[in-house]
N, C-alpha and C positions, 0 to 999 in steps of 0.2 A: 501555386505552391512555391514556398520560398526555397532559395538555394541552400544546399547543405554547406555547413562550415566544417573545416577540418578540426578534428579533436586533438591533433598533434600539439603537445605542449600545454593543453588545457588541464586544469586541476578540477577533478570532480569528487564530490562527497556523496556517498550512497548510504542511507540508513537502512537498517534491517538487512545488512549485507552478509549475514552468516549463512544464508540458505535461500533457496527458491529464486524469486525474481531478482532480489537484491544481489545475490551471489553471481548469477549469470550476467546480469547487467554490468556489474563491476568488471567481470572478465572481458566482456565485449568492448566496454569503453577502454579498458587497458590495451586490448588488441589493436584499437584504432589510434593509439598514441597518447591517451590521456594518463595523467598521474591520478591514482584513485585512492581516496581515503575512505576506509570502511568503518562504519559505526554500528554497534549492536551490543547485545547482552551476553554473547557467548564468546569469550576470549579465545578459547581453543579453536573454535570453528572459524572465527575471524582470522586467526593466524594461518589456518589451513588455506583459506581463500586467498589471503595476501601472498602466501608462498607460491600460488599458481598464477599470479598476475604476470603479464608479459613485460611490464616495465616497472618504473618506480611506484611505490605505494606505501601505505601504512594502515594500521588498524587501531581503533580506539574503542574501549569498553565504556559504554554510557547508556543510560536510560533516557530515551527521547522525551520523557515527561519531566525530566529534571533540568530546570533551566540553568542552574549553576554548572552542572556537568556539561551540558551542551555548549554553553558559552565558553567554557574552558576548552572543549574540543575545537571550537571555531578559532580560538586564539592560537592553539597549538598547531592546527593545520596551516593557518596563515604563516606562523613563524617557521614551520618546517619547509613548506613548499613555496612561500612567497606571495601566494594569492589563492583565491577560490573563484572559479569561473562557473561551475555547475553544481547545483545541489539537488539531489533526488530524495524527496521525502517519501520513502517507501515502507518504512517500518509499520507493521500492522498485525493485529491479532483478531480472532473471531470466536464467537460462540453461537450456538443455535438452540432452538426450542421455543416453546410457548412463553411469552413474556410473563404471564400470570404466575407461573411457578419457576421463573428463571432464578439463577444464582445471582444475587445482587452484586456481589464483588466482581464476578466475571463479567456481568453486563456492564457495570460501570467502568471496568478496566478497558473494555473495547473502546468506549468513548474516550477515555484518558489517552490511550496509546494512539489511536487512529486520528482523532481530532485534536485534542490538546497537544499530543506529541508532535503533530505536524506543525501546529502553530508555534510551539516551542522551538522546533528545528528552524523554522523561518525567522523567528525573532533572533536566534543566535547567529545565523549566517547572513542575514540581510545587510549588516554593515559592510561585510567583505564583498558581497555581491554588488553592492552599490559602488564600491571602489572599482570593480572589474567590469561593471555594466554586464553582469552575468545573467544566468538563467536558473530559475527554480522550477522543477517539475514535480508536481504533486500527484502521487499515484492514487487514483480513485478506483472506480469499479462500475460494472453494470449496475451494482446496487445503488449507485448515485442516480441512475437514470430511471430505474423502475423499482418500486417497493416490492417486498416479498414477505409472506407470512413466515414465521419462525426465524426471522433474521432482523428483528427490530433494532438491536444494537448496531449490527454491521451496516444496515441500510442508513440508519440515522448518522453514523459516523462518516460514512462515505458521501452522503448528501451534504454533510457539514463541510468536509474538506473541499468538495467541489465549489460550494458557495464561497468559502474562505479564499480559495485561489482566484476565483473570478473577481472578488472584491479587491484582493491585493493587487491584481494585475492593473487595475485602474489607478491604484495609489502610487505604484512604483514605476509604471511604464514610462512616464515622461522623464524619469531619472535614468533611463537606460536599462533597467532590469526587465527581462521578459519572464512571464509566468505562464506555465502550461499545466494542463490537467491530462493525466494518462488514464485511459479507461481499459479495464481488463474484464473479460467474462471469466467463466470457470476455467482456470488454467492449471496445468498439472504441477502442483506444488504440495509441500507438506501440509499446508493449511487445508487445501481442498481434499486431499486424501484423508486427512484427519476428520473433516466433516463427514466424509462418506463412510466412516466407520460407524456412524449412527444410522441404523437401517431405515428409520422413519424419514430422516432428513434426506437420505440417498434416494429413497423411493419417491418421495414428494418431488424432489428435483427432476426425477425422470419423467414426471407428468408435464413439465414445462414444454412449451412449443419449440420445435426446431427453429433456429439453431442454438437457442439458449439452454438446451437440456444436455448438451454434451460437454465433455472436458477437452480442452484444446492443448496441444503441445506447447511446452514452455519456450523453446527456441525461437520459433517464428514470432511469437508475441514480443519477446525481448528485442528481436531485430527491429520490430516496428517502433519500440520505445527508443532505441538507439537512433534510428532515422529521425524521429521527432526531436531528440536532443540536438542532433546535428543541424536541424532546421530552426531550432528554438521555437517550436510550434506551440500555438495556444491550445490545441487539442491533439491528442495522440491516441490512436485506437489500436489496441493490441490484437483485435480480431476485426476483419474487414467489415463485418456487418454492423458493428456497433455504431459506426458513423450514421447509418440509416435510422437507428433508433432515435436519434435526436429530433428528427422531423415530426415524430408523432408521440413524443414522450408525454405531452400534456394529456393524452387520452388514457395513458397506462394506469394511473391510480384507480379510476372508475372500473376499467376492465378487470384489473387484478382484484379489486374489491369484490367483484361479482364472481369471477371464476375461482378466486382464492377461497371464498366462503364455501363453495361447493366441494373443493378438494379438502378443506379442513374438516368439513362434516364427514367426509368419507374416511379420513384418517383419524377421526376423533377417538375411536375405541383403542387404537394403538397408542395414541398420545396419552390417553388416560391410564393405560396399562404401565406406561413408562413414567407416570407422574411421581415426583419425589426423587427420581434419579438425578444426581448432580450432573449438570452439564457445565463443565468448566471451559477453559480456552482450548481450542482444538489444535491438533498438530504438534510437531516438535517445537516450533517457535512459541506456541502457546505454553507448552510445558516449560520451556526455558524462561519465559516471563514469570510464570508462577514460582519457579524455583528461585529466581533472583529476588523476588519480593519476599519469599519465605526466609531466605538467608539474611535479608536486611532486617526483617522483624526479629529473627533469632539473635 
């Protein structure tokens, strides 16, 4: 295990910082001496978080899928704070339900924000990270390790960002930039609580084997992310047992393909009864994303 580096005087950028993992991560990085730049879609919420930081910081309103906006944020953060040492690509949204009758816009938006948005974030900030020989942490998920029915968009996006980060690590490592992947299971955030408002999704999740069927507290998971950032780790696990999943992940698609079919057959009548119900982006963050897009269209 590599030694921890002090965050005192480091400049960290956190996307999706208005709530949940991003909000608490920003606060904890600030408490350890980092200057934190918050990026997200909710200006009022971002200001609220910025006002609670322990030290210097700032907030920027930007859509992570907009390259011009993110490139401008990168320039402004560098101009204001002089450098960027750490970037956490955390912004994410989710939707759930059967793919066959999924809302196309919501499904595509999950891919856009979680995968394209992460790549856009990296593209905007890599020039300054190369200058500082910094660290990029990509937040992935248990969904990157194991596929799951009714989560096609989220699993595809998180598998994608995991592969993206692993590929990027090889490209930029020799130039001094470290790249890490952070894995989280079901963690107590607005996103997970929003998903649990759908009774079918909640009950199906309850059938998962322990320990993947429970919701974990936010604080300890974020503490693990902070420790990973201090170590510039290649892999960071928000829950202790996720590390062990790596050793047998190759067997999971076949296992879930078998067990998942059984559970889907059992839940089929309830899914059919809900057919046609619009399943948009879940949670307050998903609502903020939909509101921001609606205002731009208007």
